C-alpha positions, 0 to 999 in steps of 0.5 A: 222581752226586757223591761224598760226602766220606766216599766221598772220604775212604774212597777216599783211605785205601784208595789210601795203604794200597795204597801201604803207605808210612806217610808216605803214609797220614799225608800223607792223613790230614793232608790229610783232617783240615785239610779239603783232601780234597774234590772241587774241590781240584786235588790230588783226582784221581778215577780212572775208567780201570782201565788207569790204576790202582785206580778211585776218588780219589787224592791227587796231592801234586806238585800241591798245591804248583803250584796257585795255590789261594787259601789263607791263609799257614798253610793254605799251610804245612800243605799244604806240610808234607802234600807233604813227608810224602808225599815230593813237597817238602822243607820247613823245620820252622821256617818250616813250623810257624810260625803254625800254632795248637794244633789244627793243630800237634797234627795235625802232630805226630800225622801225623809219629808215624804216618809213623814207626810210632809212632801208635795204632790207632784203628780208622781202618784206617790204623794198626797198634795196636802199639806204644801210639801216641806222639802220637795223632790228636787225638780228634773232637768228638761229631758232627763227622767227620774233617774237623772241624779247621778252620784 
């Protein structure tokens, strides 16, 4: 049975929480919000071997920049920022944010604030709730899920 997008998002977030690093949580959330957390992307891995770690979906951030997935230049830059937050790549921010639209800049700013520990609690299981958010994750539109921020 195929996993739903919601199940994959839930498992990716749980995997990031288990890792315990805010930067990894921010990387996963940015990956989800930019709609790159779906089956078929080579960095979305399903572990079905209990000897290899927790079962479920995880993100293999090293594969983000190694794969030749057809994406636009701005999408490639967002993926590089995701990999950088996860500690798998170095990104020149001047190049990384060039050409991103307001929606995606807001997502990157929220991810950086989250990685720094200055995020707010939105009940998503990723946040601490204290102190108040410096730059919160953008609100989702009514009827939209976390993947609603298209590039």
